[in-house]
C-alpha positions in Angstrom: 40.7 184.4 215.5 39.1 187.9 214.5 42.1 189.4 213.5 46.2 189.4 214.0 47.2 191.8 217.1 50.2 193.8 217.2 51.0 191.7 220.8 49.1 188.5 222.3 48.3 190.6 225.1 46.8 193.9 224.0 44.0 194.5 221.6 43.7 196.8 218.6 42.5 199.9 220.8 45.5 199.8 223.1 48.3 198.9 220.4 48.3 199.6 216.9 48.3 196.6 214.5 50.3 197.9 211.3 52.9 195.4 211.6 50.3 192.3 211.4 50.5 193.4 207.7 54.1 192.0 207.4 52.3 188.2 207.8 50.9 188.9 204.1 53.3 191.1 203.1 56.2 191.1 202.4 57.0 187.6 204.4 54.1 185.7 202.6 53.8 183.7 205.8 50.2 183.5 205.5 47.5 183.3 202.7 46.1 186.0 200.9 42.9 185.0 202.3 43.6 183.8 205.2 40.3 184.7 207.3 42.8 186.2 209.8 44.3 188.8 206.9 40.9 189.6 205.8 40.0 191.0 209.4 42.9 192.5 210.1 42.4 194.5 207.1 38.9 195.1 207.3 39.4 196.8 211.0 42.1 199.0 209.0 39.7 199.8 206.1 37.5 200.9 208.8 39.8 202.9 210.6 41.3 204.7 207.6 41.1 208.7 206.7 41.8 210.2 203.8 42.7 206.9 201.9 45.9 206.5 203.6 47.0 204.3 206.8 45.5 206.1 210.3 46.6 204.9 213.5 44.1 202.7 215.7 45.4 204.8 219.2 46.3 208.1 218.1 44.6 211.0 215.8 47.1 210.9 213.3 47.9 209.5 209.4 51.0 207.4 208.9 52.0 207.7 205.3 54.1 205.5 203.6 52.8 202.0 205.5 49.7 202.5 203.2 51.8 201.2 200.7 52.4 197.8 202.7 48.9 197.9 202.8 48.4 198.4 199.4 50.2 195.6 198.3 48.4 193.5 200.5 45.2 194.5 198.4 47.2 193.5 195.3 48.0 189.9 196.4 44.7 189.3 197.1 43.2 190.7 193.7 41.8 193.0 194.7 42.3 195.9 192.6 39.9 198.9 193.3 41.0 199.0 197.0 44.8 198.7 195.8 44.1 201.6 193.5 42.4 203.9 196.3 45.4 203.3 198.1 47.8 203.7 196.0 46.3 207.4 194.7 45.4 208.1 198.2 49.7 207.8 198.9 50.4 209.3 196.0 48.2 212.3 196.9 49.7 212.8 200.0 52.8 213.7 198.3 54.4 217.3 198.5 54.7 219.6 195.4 58.4 218.1 195.2 57.3 214.7 195.1 58.6 213.8 199.2 56.2 212.5 201.6 56.0 213.5 205.4 56.1 210.6 207.4 53.2 211.3 209.5 50.2 214.2 209.6 48.1 215.3 212.3 44.0 214.7 211.7 43.1 217.7 213.2 45.7 220.4 212.8 46.9 219.2 209.2 50.5 219.3 210.9 53.3 217.0 209.6 55.5 215.0 212.2 58.3 212.9 212.2 60.8 212.7 208.9 60.4 215.4 206.4 60.6 214.4 204.1 60.5 210.9 204.1 63.4 208.6 202.7 61.8 205.8 203.4 58.5 207.4 202.0 60.3 207.9 198.9 61.5 204.4 198.9 58.3 203.1 199.4 56.4 204.7 196.5 59.3 203.2 194.1 58.0 199.8 195.1 54.7 200.5 194.7 54.7 201.8 191.5 57.6 199.2 190.2 55.1 196.4 191.6 52.5 197.8 189.7 54.3 197.4 186.4 56.1 194.5 187.2 56.3 192.0 190.0 57.5 188.4 191.2 54.3 186.6 192.7 56.1 183.3 193.7 57.8 181.7 190.5 55.3 183.9 188.4 56.3 187.1 186.7 53.1 189.4 187.0 53.3 192.0 184.0 50.7 195.4 185.0 48.9 193.8 187.8 48.8 197.0 189.7 47.9 199.5 186.4 45.0 201.5 186.5 42.8 201.7 183.6 43.2 205.7 183.6 46.3 205.2 183.2 45.4 203.4 179.8 43.6 206.5 177.5 43.9 206.6 174.3 47.3 206.7 172.6 48.9 206.5 175.7 52.1 204.4 176.1 53.3 202.6 179.4 56.7 200.7 179.0 59.6 199.0 181.1 63.3 199.4 180.1 65.5 196.5 181.0 63.7 196.3 184.7 65.4 193.7 186.7 63.7 191.2 188.3 65.0 187.8 190.2 64.0 185.8 186.8 65.8 188.1 184.7 65.2 191.4 182.9 61.9 192.5 181.3 61.3 195.1 178.7 57.7 195.9 177.7 55.5 198.6 175.9 52.1 198.6 176.3 49.3 201.3 174.7 46.0 201.6 173.6 44.7 202.1 170.1 40.8 202.2 170.0 39.7 198.5 170.7 43.0 197.1 170.5 45.3 196.5 173.6 49.0 196.0 171.9 51.7 194.6 174.6 55.5 194.1 173.1 57.9 192.4 175.5 61.0 190.6 175.8 62.0 188.6 178.6 65.9 187.6 179.0 66.9 185.2 181.6 69.3 186.5 183.7 72.6 184.2 184.5 72.3 183.2 187.4 68.5 183.5 187.9 65.6 182.0 189.6 63.3 179.5 187.8 60.3 181.1 185.6 56.7 179.1 185.6 54.8 181.6 184.5 54.8 185.0 182.6 51.8 186.8 182.8 50.2 190.0 181.8 47.1 191.4 183.6 44.2 193.6 181.5 43.4 196.4 183.6 39.6 195.6 185.0 37.0 198.4 183.8 39.0 199.2 180.9 36.1 199.7 178.7 36.1 198.9 174.8 38.7 196.8 174.5 38.3 193.4 172.4 41.5 192.4 170.9 45.0 192.2 172.2 48.3 192.3 169.8 50.9 190.6 171.3 54.6 190.6 169.9 52.8 191.2 166.9 50.2 188.8 167.1 46.3 189.5 167.5 43.7 188.2 169.7 40.3 188.6 170.6 39.9 189.1 174.6 37.0 186.4 175.8 34.5 188.0 178.1 35.7 188.6 181.6 39.5 187.7 180.8 41.7 189.4 183.2 44.7 187.5 182.8 46.8 186.2 179.8 49.5 183.7 179.5 52.4 184.8 177.7 54.5 182.4 178.5 
């Protein structure tokens, strides 16, 4: 019960355990804070180089599996580690925004598919989930948005973003101490029933005391991190 092994017969120093991430993301077989998940993530973090997933049994970084790893931290609401892996993954993109599949730690030589199509698709998942993410029967807005993305006057937007509940449009902008969110949610036909639509205030966003939501202004309580929209 120390971590989730790759097989019932081999320790992590014999067979890599990256596939164990699937127990949380995307399969959601175990709860986000299950002790087995926690221990597995800790073992991966202790092995990590350059804020991307690093093999246990080979001296190589494996770029695109970092996205599944990062999503586990989002589901645990451990946002500093999510940001760290998000930014680590982006930092290993090529100048043309592609990804090498694997990188040798010592020589920095790339191996595998170059550019890696799956790697590019994983980035789309990562960025999309930061803005719009279906968490069970809830639709989460801006759960993975980093405070640095919301500098004065910067606008973050999604247009007709498809979800299993329907389509969502939103614009988010900071102006001084006010965070302005304008959104419109349109259930699809057919669509899954939605229980909650929630907006996440990026932690560490300093100087924000008010939110204006579809024209209505309200105060942000100390320590408030999630606003239920519907």
